[in-house]
C-alpha positions as CSV (number, residue, x, y, z in Angstrom):
1,M,15.2,4.8,-26.6
2,T,11.4,4.5,-26.6
3,D,11.7,0.8,-25.5
4,Q,14.0,1.9,-22.6
5,F,11.5,4.6,-21.5
6,Y,8.6,2.1,-21.6
7,V,10.7,-0.3,-19.4
8,F,11.6,2.5,-16.9
9,L,7.9,3.5,-16.8
10,V,6.9,-0.2,-16.1
11,G,9.4,-0.2,-13.4
12,V,8.1,2.9,-11.8
13,C,4.5,1.5,-11.7
14,C,5.9,-1.8,-10.2
15,G,7.6,0.2,-7.6
16,A,4.4,2.0,-6.7
17,A,2.6,-1.2,-6.7
18,G,5.4,-2.5,-4.4
19,G,4.8,0.4,-2.0
20,L,1.1,-0.4,-2.0
21,L,2.0,-4.0,-1.2
22,Y,4.3,-3.0,1.5
23,D,1.5,-1.0,3.2
24,G,-0.7,-4.2,3.1
25,V,2.1,-6.4,4.7
26,G,2.7,-3.4,7.2
27,W,-0.9,-4.0,8.5
28,L,0.1,-7.6,8.9
29,R,3.4,-6.6,10.6
30,A,1.6,-4.3,13.1
31,L,-0.7,-7.1,14.2
32,L,2.4,-9.4,15.2
33,P,4.7,-7.5,17.3
34,F,7.2,-10.5,17.7
35,R,10.8,-9.9,16.1
36,A,10.5,-13.3,14.2
37,A,7.1,-12.3,12.8
38,Q,8.6,-8.9,11.6
39,I,11.3,-10.9,9.9
40,A,8.8,-13.2,8.2
41,T,6.7,-10.5,7.0
42,D,9.7,-8.7,5.4
43,I,10.8,-11.9,3.6
44,L,7.0,-12.3,2.6
45,F,7.1,-8.8,1.0
46,S,10.3,-9.5,-0.6
47,L,9.2,-12.7,-2.2
48,L,5.9,-11.2,-3.3
49,F,7.3,-8.2,-4.6
50,A,10.0,-10.3,-6.7
51,A,7.4,-12.6,-8.0
52,G,5.0,-9.9,-9.1
53,Y,8.0,-7.8,-10.7
54,L,9.1,-11.0,-12.6
55,A,5.5,-11.8,-13.6
56,V,5.1,-8.4,-15.1
57,N,8.4,-8.4,-16.9
58,T,7.5,-11.8,-18.2
59,A,3.9,-10.9,-19.3
60,L,5.0,-7.7,-21.1
61,M,7.9,-9.5,-22.7
62,L,10.5,-6.8,-21.3
63,P,14.3,-7.3,-21.8
64,G,16.3,-9.0,-19.2
65,L,16.8,-7.3,-15.8
66,R,18.6,-4.1,-16.1
67,L,20.1,-1.7,-13.7
68,Y,17.8,1.2,-14.8
69,S,14.8,-1.1,-14.1
70,F,15.7,-1.6,-10.6
71,V,16.5,2.1,-10.2
72,A,13.1,2.8,-11.7
73,C,11.4,0.4,-9.1
74,A,13.2,2.2,-6.3
75,L,12.0,5.6,-7.6
76,G,8.5,4.4,-7.8
77,F,8.7,3.0,-4.3
78,L,10.0,6.4,-3.1
79,L,7.3,8.3,-4.9
80,Y,4.6,6.2,-3.5
81,L,5.9,6.8,0.1
82,K,6.2,10.5,-0.6
83,S,2.7,11.0,-2.1
84,L,0.0,8.1,-2.2
85,H,1.2,6.6,1.1
86,K,-0.4,9.4,3.0
87,I,-3.7,9.2,1.2
88,V,-3.8,5.4,1.7
89,A,-2.8,6.0,5.4
90,F,-5.4,8.7,5.9
91,F,-8.2,6.3,4.6
92,G,-6.9,3.3,6.4
93,K,-6.9,5.3,9.7
94,K,-10.6,6.3,8.9
95,L,-11.5,2.5,8.3
96,Y,-9.6,1.5,11.4
97,N,-11.4,4.0,13.7
98,G,-14.7,3.3,12.2
99,L,-14.4,-0.3,12.7
100,K,-13.2,0.2,16.2
101,R,-16.2,2.4,16.9
102,I,-18.5,-0.2,15.5
103,Q,-16.9,-2.7,17.7
104,R,-17.4,-0.7,20.9
105,G,-21.1,0.0,19.8
106,Q,-20.8,3.6,19.4
107,K,-22.8,5.5,16.9
108,A,-20.8,7.2,14.0
109,C,-22.1,10.6,14.9
110,P,-23.7,10.8,18.2
111,G,-24.0,14.6,18.3
112,K,-25.8,14.8,14.9
113,E,-28.6,12.5,16.0
114,A,-29.2,14.9,19.0
115,Q,-29.4,17.8,16.5
116,I,-31.9,16.0,14.4
117,S,-34.1,15.4,17.2
118,R,-34.2,18.9,18.4
119,K,-35.0,20.1,14.9
120,R,-38.2,17.8,14.9
121,R,-39.6,19.2,18.1
């Protein structure tokens, strides 16, 4: 029973890691608006996730592929999408907006510099 719980927990963690991988591939997918590129990124995600899952199972010497391990992966992926995805998306949006602002040559906080110069007078 303990061994099955351990395998289930590893599956949940692999599913959450798969959600993080899906976010990473999603950035690539957003850059390539072509339908063929979207299909290619989906295949890339599937191959990377399957390779990662099998590598973890092999490294930890877990038993063969079981139905409950796949259910655990799906549960981990769902938990990631419902919780951590929002945090990752928030910081990704902050990073994207900051990089865009730097690219345009704008300062991070233009109003703050005006306040500082007024205080020095």
